[in-house]
C-alpha positions in Angstrom: -107.9 98.5 109.6 -104.3 99.5 110.4 -102.2 100.3 107.3 -99.3 97.8 106.9 -96.0 99.0 105.5 -93.4 101.7 105.8 -93.3 105.3 104.6 -91.2 105.4 101.4 -89.2 108.3 99.9 -92.2 109.4 97.9 -90.3 110.5 94.8 -92.6 111.1 91.8 -92.6 112.9 88.5 -95.2 113.5 85.7 -95.4 110.7 83.1 -93.0 108.6 85.2 -95.2 105.5 84.8 -96.4 106.1 81.3 -94.4 103.2 79.9 -96.0 100.8 82.4 -99.5 102.2 81.9 -99.2 101.7 78.1 -98.0 98.2 78.5 -100.9 97.4 80.9 -103.6 98.8 78.8 -104.3 95.8 76.5 -103.8 93.4 79.3 -106.4 94.8 81.7 -109.3 95.1 79.3 -110.7 91.8 80.5 -110.2 92.7 84.1 -112.3 95.9 83.7 -115.1 94.2 81.9 -118.6 95.6 82.0 -120.6 94.9 85.1 -120.1 96.2 88.6 -117.9 99.3 88.5 -114.3 97.9 88.8 -112.1 99.1 91.7 -108.5 99.9 90.9 -105.8 100.7 93.5 -102.7 102.8 93.1 -100.6 101.7 96.1 -97.9 104.1 97.4 -98.4 107.0 94.9 -95.8 109.1 96.7 -95.6 112.7 97.8 -97.8 114.0 95.0 -100.7 112.1 93.3 -99.7 113.1 89.7 -99.1 109.5 88.5 -102.4 108.4 90.1 -104.3 111.1 88.3 -102.6 110.3 85.0 -103.5 106.6 85.4 -107.0 107.4 86.3 -107.4 109.5 83.1 -105.9 106.8 80.9 -108.1 104.0 82.2 -111.2 106.1 82.3 -111.1 106.5 78.5 -112.4 103.0 78.2 -114.2 102.7 81.5 -116.0 105.9 82.6 -117.5 103.9 85.6 -114.0 103.1 86.9 -113.4 103.8 90.6 -109.7 104.4 91.5 -108.3 104.6 95.0 -104.9 106.0 95.8 -103.4 104.5 99.0 -100.6 106.0 101.0 -99.4 105.1 104.5 -98.4 108.7 105.2 -101.5 110.8 106.4 -99.9 114.0 105.2 -99.7 112.7 101.7 -103.3 111.6 101.8 -104.3 115.0 102.9 -102.2 116.7 100.3 -103.9 114.6 97.5 -107.4 115.6 98.5 -107.5 118.4 95.9 -107.2 115.8 93.2 -110.3 113.9 94.3 -113.1 113.2 91.7 -116.2 112.5 93.7 -117.4 108.9 93.3 -114.5 108.2 90.9 -111.1 109.0 92.3 -110.3 109.2 96.0 -107.3 108.9 98.3 -107.1 107.0 101.5 -104.7 105.8 104.2 -103.7 102.3 103.4 -100.9 99.8 102.8 -100.5 96.2 101.8 -103.8 95.3 103.4 -105.3 97.5 100.7 -107.5 99.4 103.2 -109.9 96.5 103.2 -110.7 96.9 99.4 -111.0 94.0 97.0 -109.6 95.6 93.8 -109.4 94.0 90.4 -106.1 95.7 89.6 -103.4 97.1 91.8 -100.3 99.1 90.8 -97.4 99.2 93.3 -94.5 100.9 91.7 -91.4 102.0 93.5 -92.7 100.7 96.8 -91.2 97.2 97.5 -87.8 98.1 96.2 -87.3 100.0 99.5 -88.0 96.9 101.6 -85.8 94.0 102.7 -86.4 91.0 100.4 -88.2 88.8 103.0 -90.7 91.6 103.7 -91.2 92.2 99.9 -92.0 88.5 99.5 -94.6 88.7 102.3 -96.1 91.7 100.7 -96.6 89.8 97.4 -98.6 87.2 99.3 -100.7 89.8 101.1 -101.4 91.8 97.9 -102.4 88.6 96.1 -104.8 87.6 98.9 -106.5 91.0 98.8 -107.4 90.9 95.1 -110.9 90.4 93.8 -111.4 87.0 92.0 -109.5 87.1 88.8 -107.6 90.2 89.8 -104.0 91.2 89.0 -101.3 93.3 90.6 -98.1 94.7 89.3 -95.0 95.4 91.4 -92.0 97.2 89.9 -89.5 100.0 89.9 -88.2 102.7 87.6 -85.8 105.5 87.6 -86.8 109.1 88.5 -88.2 110.0 85.1 -89.3 106.5 83.9 -86.7 105.9 81.3 -85.6 102.5 82.7 -88.1 100.2 84.5 -89.1 96.7 85.3 -92.2 95.1 86.7 -93.7 91.7 87.6 -97.4 91.0 86.9 -99.1 88.7 89.4 -102.5 87.0 89.7 -104.1 85.7 92.9 -101.7 82.8 93.1 -98.3 83.5 91.6 -96.1 85.9 89.5 -96.9 85.6 85.8 -94.4 87.6 83.8 -91.3 89.9 84.2 -91.1 92.9 81.9 -88.0 95.0 81.3 -88.6 98.4 79.7 -86.5 101.3 78.5 -86.7 104.6 76.6 -85.0 103.4 73.4 -83.9 106.9 72.3 -81.6 107.1 75.3 -80.7 103.4 75.8 -77.0 102.7 75.4 -77.1 99.1 76.6 -79.6 96.7 78.1 -77.1 96.3 81.0 -78.6 99.4 82.6 -81.8 97.4 83.2 -80.0 95.5 85.9 -80.1 98.6 88.1 -83.9 98.6 88.1 -84.8 95.0 88.6 -87.7 94.4 91.1 -86.8 93.5 94.6 -87.3 89.8 94.1 -84.6 89.7 91.4 -82.1 92.5 92.0 -80.0 90.5 94.4 -80.2 87.5 92.0 -78.3 89.2 89.2 -75.3 86.9 89.6 -73.8 84.1 87.5 -75.9 80.9 87.8 -79.2 82.8 88.2 -81.7 82.9 85.3 -82.2 86.6 85.4 -78.5 87.1 85.0 -78.5 84.9 82.0 -81.4 86.9 80.5 -79.6 90.2 80.9 -76.4 88.8 79.5 -78.3 87.4 76.5 -80.1 90.7 76.0 -76.7 92.6 76.0 -75.3 90.1 73.5 -78.3 90.4 71.2 -78.2 94.2 71.4 -74.5 94.2 70.3 -75.3 91.8 67.5 -78.1 94.2 66.3 -75.7 97.2 66.2 -76.0 97.4 62.4 -79.8 98.0 62.7 -79.1 101.3 64.5 -79.0 103.0 61.2 -82.7 102.4 60.9 -83.3 103.8 64.4 -83.3 102.4 67.9 -86.7 100.9 67.6 -85.6 98.7 64.7 -82.5 97.7 66.7 -84.6 96.7 69.7 -86.9 94.7 67.5 -84.0 92.8 66.0 -82.7 92.3 69.6 -85.9 90.6 70.6 -85.8 88.4 67.4 -82.3 87.3 68.3 -83.3 86.5 71.9 -86.2 84.4 70.7 -84.0 82.6 68.2 -81.7 81.8 71.2 -84.5 80.1 73.0 -85.8 82.9 75.3 -89.7 82.9 75.4 -90.2 86.5 74.4 -93.9 87.4 75.0 -94.2 90.6 72.9 -96.1 90.0 69.7 -94.3 91.3 66.5 -96.6 94.4 66.5 -95.4 95.5 70.0 -91.7 94.9 69.5 -90.9 98.6 68.9 -92.1 99.7 72.3 -88.9 99.2 74.3 -90.2 96.3 76.4 -89.0 92.7 76.9 -91.5 90.4 78.6 -90.8 86.8 79.5 -92.7 84.2 81.6 -91.8 84.4 85.3 -90.7 80.8 85.2 -87.9 81.6 82.9 -86.3 84.0 85.4 -87.5 82.8 88.8 -84.7 82.5 91.3 -83.0 79.1 91.2 
């Protein structure tokens, strides 16, 4: 099967995707339920497989029978990753949006589609969804070079489910910086009249209103920001116990392009 896609820049960095992996953990427990060893794909892991190895270790804590496959469209990157192989558990293959013929229950595609034109990114969403195992999920997103600012969209087999914005709160000056890392489906929609623009504007306003909470630390300020957003009518999905993590998740319907 011929890999579909283009070779990306391949930038990577240790712990770059830790924020996403932590967010995903409680949401994939059901996907990786006992039974046949689940297959997970890390699509477009880059010039080095460090983030794939990190994800494999994190998921393997709860599922020692997990099988992870890192896919890259560049044969040289696949060859370079061979040293990180764990026989029967972690491997690296040539592959793209066709998922190398696999039917994974979970796919992570970070910092891949951002480098594509918007129509091609939309087609890739459909192709990835069609390649999932029944009940599967895939996540498409982007982050900065060291993972301090990120966003991602969680999908099932039929449609996008949620949008998450995430930031390192210790270095966050304003939620406005999140606009720079919107996923491809939304980054060109951050203009007046579009729902995602309204969300970012509301988050910025709520962050300013919560300035007094900064004396208790950035986590408490973020938590107050989410409370203000919810009071303003935004369907914030984070439960109270997770509102110190620097993430803001909303249903896709609330930000889908108009």
